[in-house]
C-alpha positions in Angstrom: 0.0 0.0 0.0 1.6 3.3 -1.1 1.5 6.6 0.7 0.3 8.4 -2.4 -3.3 9.6 -1.9 -5.8 8.1 -4.2 -8.5 10.3 -2.8 -8.1 13.5 -0.9 -10.5 15.9 0.9 -9.2 19.4 1.5 -11.2 21.5 4.0 -14.4 20.1 2.6 -17.6 21.5 4.0 -21.2 20.5 3.2 -24.1 22.7 4.2 -27.8 22.0 4.1 -30.0 25.0 4.9 -27.1 26.9 6.5 -26.2 23.9 8.8 -22.8 22.3 8.4 -23.3 18.6 7.9 -19.5 18.2 7.2 -17.2 20.9 8.6 -13.8 21.6 7.0 -12.9 18.0 6.7 -9.4 17.0 5.7 -8.8 13.3 4.8 -6.3 11.4 2.7 -7.2 7.9 1.5 -3.9 6.2 0.5 -3.6 4.3 -2.7 -4.7 0.7 -2.1 -6.0 1.4 1.4 -9.1 0.0 3.0 -10.5 2.9 5.0 -13.6 2.7 7.1 -15.8 5.7 8.0 -17.4 4.9 11.3 -19.8 6.9 13.4 -23.4 7.2 14.7 -26.4 7.7 12.4 -26.5 11.3 11.1 -22.8 12.0 11.7 -22.1 12.7 8.0 -20.5 9.4 6.9 -22.8 8.8 3.9 -22.7 12.5 2.8 -18.9 12.3 2.8 -19.1 9.2 0.6 -21.6 10.7 -1.8 -19.3 13.7 -2.3 -16.4 11.4 -3.0 -18.5 9.6 -5.6 -19.4 13.0 -7.3 -23.1 12.6 -6.4 -23.1 15.7 -4.3 -21.0 18.8 -4.5 -19.1 20.2 -1.6 -20.3 23.6 -0.4 -16.7 24.5 0.1 -13.3 22.9 -0.2 -11.9 20.5 -2.8 -11.9 16.7 -3.5 -9.0 15.3 -5.4 -8.6 11.9 -7.2 -5.0 11.1 -7.9 -4.2 14.8 -7.3 -6.7 16.1 -9.8 -9.9 18.1 -9.1 -12.7 15.5 -9.0 -15.3 18.0 -10.0 -13.6 18.5 -13.4 -13.5 14.7 -14.1 -16.0 12.6 -16.0 -17.5 9.6 -14.3 -15.4 7.4 -16.6 -12.2 9.2 -15.5 -13.1 8.9 -11.8 -13.3 5.1 -12.2 -15.4 4.6 -9.1 -17.8 1.8 -8.2 -20.3 2.5 -5.5 -22.7 0.3 -3.5 -25.6 2.3 -2.2 -27.6 1.8 1.0 -30.8 2.0 -1.1 -29.7 -0.7 -3.7 -30.2 1.4 -6.9 -31.0 -1.7 -9.0 -32.5 -1.5 -12.5 -36.1 -2.7 -11.9 -36.6 -4.1 -15.4 -33.4 -6.2 -15.4 -33.0 -9.6 -13.8 -30.4 -10.2 -11.0 -27.9 -11.5 -13.6 -28.5 -8.6 -16.0 -28.0 -6.1 -13.1 -24.7 -7.8 -12.2 -23.6 -7.9 -15.8 -24.6 -4.4 -16.9 -21.6 -2.4 -15.8 -19.2 -5.0 -17.3 -21.0 -4.8 -20.6 -20.8 -1.0 -20.6 -17.0 -1.3 -19.9 -16.7 -3.8 -22.8 -15.5 -6.7 -20.6 -15.4 -9.8 -22.8 -18.3 -12.3 -22.4 -16.2 -15.2 -21.0 -14.5 -12.9 -18.5 -17.9 -11.5 -17.4 -19.2 -15.0 -16.9 -16.1 -16.0 -14.9 -16.4 -13.0 -12.5 -20.1 -13.3 -12.0 -20.1 -17.1 -11.4 -17.9 -16.6 -8.4 -19.8 -13.6 -7.0 -23.2 -15.4 -7.4 -21.8 -18.3 -5.4 -20.3 -16.1 -2.7 -23.4 -14.1 -2.2 -25.8 -17.1 -2.4 -27.7 -15.6 -5.4 -27.9 -18.7 -7.7 -31.6 -19.3 -6.9 -32.5 -15.7 -7.8 -30.4 -15.0 -10.9 -33.5 -14.8 -13.2 -35.7 -12.8 -10.8 -36.4 -9.1 -11.1 -35.6 -6.8 -8.1 -39.3 -6.4 -7.3 -39.4 -10.1 -6.5 -36.5 -9.9 -4.0 -36.4 -9.2 -0.3 -34.4 -6.2 1.1 -31.4 -8.5 2.0 -31.4 -10.1 -1.4 -31.4 -6.7 -3.2 -28.5 -5.6 -1.0 -26.5 -8.7 -2.0 -27.1 -8.0 -5.7 -26.0 -4.4 -5.2 -22.9 -5.6 -3.4 -22.2 -8.1 -6.2 -22.5 -5.5 -8.9 -19.9 -3.3 -7.1 -17.6 -6.3 -6.7 -17.9 -7.3 -10.3 -16.8 -3.9 -11.7 -13.2 -4.0 -10.2 -12.9 -0.2 -10.2 -9.8 1.4 -8.8 -11.9 3.1 -6.1 -14.7 1.2 -4.5 -17.1 3.1 -2.2 -19.5 1.1 0.0 -22.3 2.6 2.0 -23.5 0.2 4.8 -23.5 -2.7 2.2 -24.2 -5.5 4.8 -26.8 -3.8 7.0 -29.8 -5.8 5.6 -28.0 -9.1 5.1 -28.5 -11.9 7.6 -25.7 -12.7 10.0 -24.4 -15.9 8.5 -24.1 -14.4 5.0 -22.8 -11.1 6.3 -19.7 -12.8 7.6 -19.2 -14.6 4.3 -19.7 -11.3 2.3 -17.4 -9.4 4.6 -14.6 -12.0 4.1 -15.1 -11.8 0.3 -14.8 -8.0 0.3 -11.6 -8.4 2.3 -10.3 -11.1 -0.2 -11.2 -8.8 -3.1 -9.2 -6.0 -1.6 -6.2 -8.1 -1.0 -6.3 -9.6 -4.5 -7.1 -6.4 -6.5 -5.5 -3.8 -4.2 -8.5 -1.5 -4.8 -8.8 1.6 -2.8 -11.9 1.0 -0.6 -13.8 3.5 1.5 -16.5 1.7 3.5 -19.2 3.4 5.6 -20.7 1.6 8.6 -22.1 2.3 12.1 -21.1 -1.2 13.1 -17.9 -1.0 15.1 -17.1 -4.8 14.9 -17.4 -4.6 11.1 -15.1 -1.6 11.1 -12.5 -3.3 13.3 -12.6 -6.4 11.2 -12.2 -4.7 7.8 -10.3 -1.4 8.1 -6.6 -0.8 7.6 -7.5 2.5 9.2 -10.7 3.8 10.7 -11.9 7.4 10.6 -14.3 8.0 13.5 -16.7 10.8 12.6 -19.1 12.7 14.9 -21.2 15.7 14.0 -19.4 16.2 10.7 -15.9 16.1 12.1 -13.2 13.4 12.2 -12.5 12.6 15.9 -9.7 10.2 15.2 -8.2 8.4 12.2 -5.9 5.5 12.9 -5.4 1.7 13.0 -8.1 -0.5 14.8 -5.5 -1.2 17.4 -4.8 2.4 18.3 -8.4 3.4 18.1 -9.3 0.8 20.7 -6.3 1.0 23.0 -5.3 4.7 22.6 -8.5 6.6 21.8 -8.0 10.3 21.1 -10.9 11.3 23.3 -13.9 10.2 25.4 -16.2 10.0 22.4 -13.9 7.5 20.5 -13.3 5.5 23.7 -17.1 5.2 24.3 -18.0 4.6 20.7 -15.7 1.6 20.1 -15.8 -1.5 22.3 -18.5 -4.0 23.4 -19.4 -3.9 26.2 -18.7 -0.2 26.4 -15.7 1.1 28.3 -16.2 1.9 32.0 -15.9 5.7 32.6 -15.6 7.0 36.2 -15.7 10.6 37.2 -12.8 11.1 39.6 -10.8 13.7 41.4 -7.0 13.7 41.7 -5.8 15.2 44.9 -2.3 15.0 46.6 -1.3 12.0 44.4 -4.4 10.1 45.2 -7.6 9.3 43.2 -11.0 9.7 44.6 -14.4 8.5 43.4 -16.6 11.0 45.2 -15.2 10.4 48.7 -13.9 6.9 48.2 -10.2 6.4 47.6 -9.5 4.3 44.4 -6.7 1.8 45.1 -4.2 2.5 42.3 -0.4 2.2 42.7 1.9 5.2 43.1 3.8 4.0 39.9 0.6 4.1 37.9 -0.3 7.7 39.0 3.3 9.0 38.6 3.4 7.6 35.0 0.1 9.4 34.2 1.6 12.7 35.3 -1.8 14.1 36.3 -2.7 17.6 37.6 -5.0 18.1 40.6 -8.7 18.4 39.8 -11.5 16.5 38.1 -10.8 13.9 35.5 -12.4 10.9 33.8 -10.9 7.5 34.2 -11.5 4.8 31.6 -11.0 1.1 31.9 -12.4 -1.5 29.5 -14.4 -4.4 31.1 -11.9 -7.0 29.9 -9.2 -5.2 31.9 -11.1 -5.5 35.2 -10.1 -8.6 37.1 -12.5 -10.1 39.7 -11.6 -12.6 42.4 -13.5 -14.1 45.3 -10.6 -13.6 47.8 -8.2 -10.8 48.4 -5.0 -11.8 46.5 -2.4 -9.6 48.2 -1.9 -7.2 51.1 -1.1 -4.2 49.0 -4.6 -2.8 49.2 -4.9 -2.4 45.4 -8.2 -4.3 45.2 -11.6 -2.8 45.4 -14.4 -4.6 47.4 -17.4 -5.1 45.0 -20.8 -6.7 45.0 -22.0 -8.6 41.9 -25.3 -7.0 40.8 -25.8 -9.0 37.5 -24.3 -11.9 35.6 -24.9 -12.2 31.8 -23.6 -15.5 30.5 -22.5 -15.5 26.9 -21.1 -19.0 27.0 -17.6 -18.0 25.9 -17.4 -15.4 28.7 -19.5 -13.8 31.5 -20.3 -10.1 31.8 -20.5 -9.0 35.4 -22.1 -5.8 36.6 -20.3 -4.8 39.8 -21.3 -2.2 42.4 -18.1 -0.4 43.7 -20.0 1.8 46.2 -20.9 5.5 45.8 -23.9 4.4 43.7 -21.4 3.5 40.9 -21.4 0.3 38.8 -18.8 -1.0 36.4 -18.7 -3.9 34.1 -16.1 -6.7 34.0 -15.5 -9.7 31.7 -14.6 -13.0 33.2 -14.2 -16.5 31.8 -14.1 -18.5 35.1 -17.9 -18.7 35.5 -17.9 -18.7 39.3 -20.0 -15.7 40.2 -23.7 -15.3 40.9 -25.9 -12.3 41.8 -25.3 -10.9 45.3 -21.7 -12.3 45.6 -19.1 -10.2 47.3 -15.7 -10.1 45.6 -12.6 -8.0 44.9 -11.9 -6.2 41.7 -8.6 -4.7 40.4 -7.7 -2.8 37.2 -4.9 -3.7 34.8 -3.0 -0.5 35.5 -1.2 -0.3 32.2 -4.6 -0.2 30.5 -6.1 2.6 32.5 -6.9 5.8 30.4 -7.3 9.3 31.8 -9.3 12.0 30.0 -9.5 15.7 30.6 -12.7 16.5 32.4 -14.1 19.3 30.1 -12.6 18.6 26.7 -12.6 14.8 27.0 -9.1 14.6 25.4 -7.0 11.6 26.3 -4.2 12.9 28.5 -1.7 10.5 27.0 -2.2 11.7 23.5 
């Protein structure tokens, strides 16, 4: 994957009725990269994608494809395939004809068309529907056809807007794997919109997290999860959600309301905190729960188990740590039940601290 930008947004703004949906967005999508745009509904992901595709014009700023102004390029020069959320299938064409149409337009030879489509039809489980019209398909089937059409085209830039949202779970995983295989094989530049964080983490080389028309963070899945730029990113990525405690730092000690939180001196020195209010973040899988006190250092927190949810592979515990405050923990030892008293400790190297007002990660 090269560092050259296949697609670039320079201070792009999109206004609707004087409201900024996208605000001065800067973004470089590297050549051959799989970039995921992730964020809640209404954050501006799909609008960004539609501007990249040339379906909407920016109110301000510039979009470049291979360093050239995209607004001055024909659709043929852009060489983009897009899979829409609303399918956009030709209603008078069969499934097979819909899949084949773009290949015919681009004068792909018949045997090559058949070869490509045979594999896509098998992958997306469309063989039984190849002669049906879109009006005879369910929403999930239409979405699979739209996805197949985008896959078949093999454009240099492939834009996908929530392409798996209506597909049932078993097929979704298969389709997701196929999108990844296509990317590895063809080295297409892919921009993929989703609100599903697991999908984003599984697919993206990098993820751009968007909220209210602004990129909050753009980085690898690993850094997004373990070193979130701010409180929004920390809360948006991760299931179950990260535990956030409102704390006060005073005289090299941390307090939750009036309760002292047992953290080591080394942990607090390393964090280099200033006195005052903060947010502490710890992911549930980094909270350890034991029946007995393990050591005499006092670095464990007495807790009461309020709820146990058994997922088979692991259990999710809801723990009361006093001061009317609950946290979640993940355990695989399956030994707790509601009402149990236990001791919790945090993996100190995994604790995150965020500025109280701005929500910015103190380490970043």
